[in-house]
C-alpha positions in Angstrom: 71.8 41.4 -7.7 68.3 40.1 -7.2 66.0 39.4 -9.6 62.3 38.7 -9.8 61.1 37.1 -13.0 57.4 37.4 -13.9 56.1 34.2 -15.1 54.0 33.7 -18.2 52.0 30.1 -17.8 48.8 28.4 -17.8 47.7 27.8 -14.5 49.4 24.6 -14.7 52.8 25.5 -16.2 55.2 27.8 -17.0 55.7 28.5 -20.6 59.0 27.8 -22.6 59.0 32.0 -22.4 59.5 32.2 -19.4 62.3 29.4 -19.3 63.9 31.3 -22.0 63.2 34.5 -19.9 65.4 33.0 -16.8 68.3 32.7 -19.1 68.2 36.3 -19.6 67.8 37.0 -15.8 70.0 35.0 -14.6 72.3 36.8 -17.1 71.5 39.9 -14.9 72.1 39.0 -11.4 72.6 35.2 -9.7 69.3 35.1 -7.4 66.2 34.8 -9.4 62.8 34.8 -7.7 60.0 33.9 -10.3 56.2 35.6 -9.3 54.0 33.1 -10.6 50.3 35.1 -10.3 47.0 33.6 -11.2 43.6 32.4 -9.7 44.8 29.0 -9.3 48.6 28.4 -10.4 50.1 26.3 -7.7 50.7 23.8 -10.8 52.9 26.4 -12.8 54.2 27.5 -9.5 55.1 23.9 -9.1 56.6 23.6 -12.1 58.9 26.8 -12.1 59.9 25.5 -8.9 62.0 22.9 -10.9 63.9 25.3 -13.3 67.1 25.1 -13.1 68.6 28.9 -11.4 65.8 29.8 -9.9 66.1 30.4 -6.1 62.6 30.6 -4.9 58.8 30.5 -6.5 56.5 33.3 -5.2 52.6 32.6 -5.8 49.8 34.7 -5.7 46.9 33.6 -6.0 43.0 35.5 -5.8 39.9 35.9 -7.8 41.0 39.4 -9.3 44.4 38.1 -10.6 42.7 35.0 -12.5 42.7 37.4 -15.5 45.9 38.4 -15.4 44.8 41.8 -15.8 48.0 44.2 -16.3 46.4 46.8 -13.5 46.3 44.2 -10.8 49.2 42.1 -11.7 50.9 45.9 -11.6 50.2 46.8 -8.4 51.1 43.2 -7.1 54.6 44.2 -7.6 55.1 47.7 -7.1 55.5 47.2 -3.0 57.5 44.1 -4.0 59.9 46.0 -5.9 61.3 47.3 -2.8 63.7 44.0 -2.2 64.5 43.8 -5.9 67.0 45.6 -8.3 65.4 43.9 -11.6 62.1 43.2 -13.0 62.0 40.9 -15.5 59.6 39.4 -18.0 59.1 37.4 -21.7 58.5 40.7 -24.4 54.7 38.8 -24.7 51.3 40.3 -25.1 51.0 39.7 -21.0 54.6 41.0 -20.5 54.2 44.0 -22.6 51.2 44.8 -20.8 52.5 44.7 -17.6 55.8 46.0 -16.9 55.0 49.6 -19.0 52.5 49.8 -15.9 55.1 48.8 -13.2 57.7 51.4 -14.8 55.7 54.1 -14.6 54.5 53.4 -11.2 58.1 53.4 -10.2 59.1 56.3 -11.9 61.8 54.9 -14.2 62.9 53.3 -17.6 61.7 50.4 -18.8 64.7 48.8 -21.5 62.2 47.2 -23.8 62.9 43.7 -26.1 66.8 42.7 -24.9 68.1 40.4 -26.5 71.5 40.1 -24.8 72.9 41.1 -21.1 76.0 42.9 -21.9 76.3 43.5 -17.9 73.7 43.3 -15.5 72.6 47.2 -16.3 74.1 47.1 -20.1 71.9 45.1 -22.8 71.6 45.1 -25.9 68.4 45.7 -27.7 67.3 45.5 -31.7 66.2 49.0 -33.2 64.7 50.4 -36.4 62.9 46.9 -37.4 65.9 44.6 -36.5 68.5 46.7 -38.8 70.5 47.9 -35.7 71.5 47.0 -32.5 71.3 49.6 -29.8 73.7 49.2 -26.4 71.9 51.0 -23.3 73.2 51.1 -20.0 70.2 51.6 -17.4 71.4 54.5 -14.7 67.7 53.3 -12.6 67.6 52.5 -9.4 65.1 49.8 -10.4 65.5 47.9 -13.8 62.6 46.9 -15.3 63.2 44.6 -18.4 61.3 42.6 -21.4 63.1 39.9 -22.8 63.1 38.8 -26.8 62.7 35.1 -26.0 63.8 33.6 -28.9 66.9 35.0 -28.5 67.6 33.2 -25.4 68.0 29.9 -24.5 65.7 28.3 -22.9 66.6 27.3 -18.9 67.1 23.2 -18.6 65.5 21.4 -15.5 67.5 21.8 -12.3 69.3 18.2 -10.9 68.2 18.5 -7.5 65.6 19.2 -5.1 63.0 21.8 -6.1 62.9 25.7 -5.3 61.3 26.6 -2.2 57.7 28.1 -3.0 56.4 30.5 -1.0 52.6 32.0 -1.4 53.0 36.2 -0.9 49.5 38.3 0.0 47.7 39.4 -3.5 45.8 42.4 -2.0 42.9 43.4 -2.9 41.3 44.0 -6.1 41.9 47.6 -7.7 38.6 46.9 -9.8 39.5 49.7 -12.1 39.4 47.2 -15.2 37.1 44.3 -15.9 37.7 41.0 -17.5 34.6 40.4 -20.5 36.0 37.4 -22.5 38.9 35.9 -24.1 38.4 34.0 -27.7 41.0 31.9 -27.6 42.6 29.6 -31.0 42.6 26.0 -30.2 45.1 24.9 -32.5 46.2 21.1 -33.5 50.2 22.1 -34.1 52.9 23.7 -32.4 52.2 27.3 -31.1 54.2 29.8 -33.5 57.1 30.9 -30.6 57.6 27.7 -29.4 57.7 25.8 -32.6 60.3 24.4 -34.0 59.7 24.2 -37.4 57.5 26.9 -39.0 55.6 27.0 -43.0 54.8 31.0 -43.4 53.1 31.9 -46.3 52.7 34.8 -47.8 50.6 37.5 -50.7 51.5 35.1 -52.4 49.3 32.1 -51.5 46.4 34.5 -53.3 43.4 33.0 -51.1 43.6 31.6 -47.3 42.0 28.2 -50.0 45.4 27.8 -51.1 46.9 28.2 -47.2 44.8 24.7 -46.7 45.3 23.2 -49.5 49.0 23.9 -49.4 50.8 25.8 -46.1 49.5 23.4 -44.0 49.3 19.6 -46.1 53.5 20.6 -45.7 53.5 22.1 -41.9 51.3 18.7 -41.4 54.3 16.7 -43.1 57.2 18.3 -40.7 55.2 18.9 -37.9 55.3 22.2 -38.1 53.1 25.2 -37.1 51.4 27.8 -39.8 52.7 31.5 -39.8 52.1 33.7 -42.2 53.2 37.4 -43.6 51.3 41.1 -42.8 50.1 41.3 -45.6 48.2 37.4 -46.0 46.7 38.3 -42.5 45.8 42.0 -44.1 44.1 40.0 -46.6 42.2 38.0 -44.5 43.7 34.1 -45.9 44.5 33.6 -41.6 44.1 35.3 -38.5 46.4 37.6 -37.0 47.4 34.8 -34.6 49.4 33.7 -37.4 52.0 36.4 -38.1 55.6 36.4 -38.0 57.2 39.8 -37.9 57.5 43.7 -36.1 53.7 43.9 -35.8 53.2 40.0 -35.0 55.3 37.0 -33.3 59.1 37.6 -33.5 60.4 33.5 -33.7 63.7 31.3 -34.1 62.3 27.9 -35.4 65.5 25.5 -36.7 63.7 25.8 -39.8 61.8 28.4 -41.1 59.5 27.9 -44.6 58.7 31.2 -46.3 56.4 30.3 -49.0 55.1 33.7 -51.0 56.6 35.8 -48.8 59.0 38.8 -50.9 60.5 39.5 -47.5 59.6 43.0 -46.3 61.6 44.4 -43.3 59.0 44.4 -41.2 58.8 40.5 -41.8 62.4 39.9 -41.8 62.2 41.4 -37.9 60.5 38.7 -36.7 62.2 35.3 -38.4 65.6 36.6 -39.6 67.2 34.5 -36.2 66.0 31.4 -37.5 68.7 28.7 -37.8 67.6 27.7 -41.2 65.6 29.5 -43.4 63.7 28.0 -46.9 62.4 30.2 -49.3 60.1 29.5 -52.3 58.9 32.8 -54.1 59.1 33.4 -57.9 61.1 36.7 -57.8 64.2 35.7 -57.6 65.3 39.5 -56.6 63.1 39.2 -53.5 64.4 40.5 -50.4 63.4 37.0 -48.6 66.3 34.9 -50.3 69.2 37.7 -48.6 68.5 35.6 -45.9 67.7 32.5 -47.0 70.1 29.8 -46.5 68.0 28.1 -49.7 66.3 29.1 -51.8 63.5 28.0 -54.1 63.0 29.8 -57.2 59.9 29.2 -59.0 55.4 29.0 -59.4 55.0 27.9 -55.3 51.7 26.2 -56.8 54.1 23.8 -58.3 57.2 23.6 -55.9 55.9 23.3 -52.8 53.0 20.2 -53.9 56.4 18.4 -55.6 58.1 19.6 -51.9 55.6 17.7 -49.9 55.9 14.7 -52.2 59.9 14.1 -51.9 59.6 14.3 -48.2 56.7 11.5 -48.6 59.4 9.9 -50.4 62.0 10.3 -47.3 59.4 8.9 -44.9 58.7 12.4 -43.7 
């Protein structure tokens, strides 16, 4: 089965989510071609060609593709699907924006947010905020699949020569949408979905100032990304880029530290696959402790500085 993987990239490099989606794509079919779309994305194509399991990289470049507008990218992909049985993309904002349009144009059902490939046409995906796992089998001639990348390991770099890169025609611009501007937060810390360690704060932080005083120093001490619950984001403590949960970002770091987070089901859906979960909350009955590997019951304003002090003593 030939599989087309739509790469997530920064023009010069592919993202960690692409590496993880590649693992899922290889489980669907042994021949995976990676499609890199952009304005000047040769660097990203070369990076994709160095991933193990990639048979070929297809590079589509053009001014109308620089902003990765879903309408333009979908129009590019649909004719290409005559040569593929499946289209796969990471379940990111870009993937979730583009693939439904492709599925609609192909008149097939999209299979969203898979967490396991059972067979080339059968997948597991979470439903009801992760409280149940649904097994679905596709009966369509073409499959359109988005991947919850937190559930897959990243594909390693290949040991031999890089895969060939083939330029494909970008086609004319549709012009039915227009890129206006992008407001991108520049972070000194790791990006949430790629971080090995995440320190998140919730409503219990009480203010954005307390995030700066307590959460950020602890995150810096651990080399971690900063996350937040929806309650903290809605309260204006931090930007919505920090939100972890069903309506935010789904993460699975090696260590997740939840500070002042009660553990609403929507938040748990976004982080319960973390390898180790540490919870700090004054309410010993908070739902977060049901998924935590380690729990500290007490005043976070006392416990977090103490934890940071102990880490400093340990040379962290």
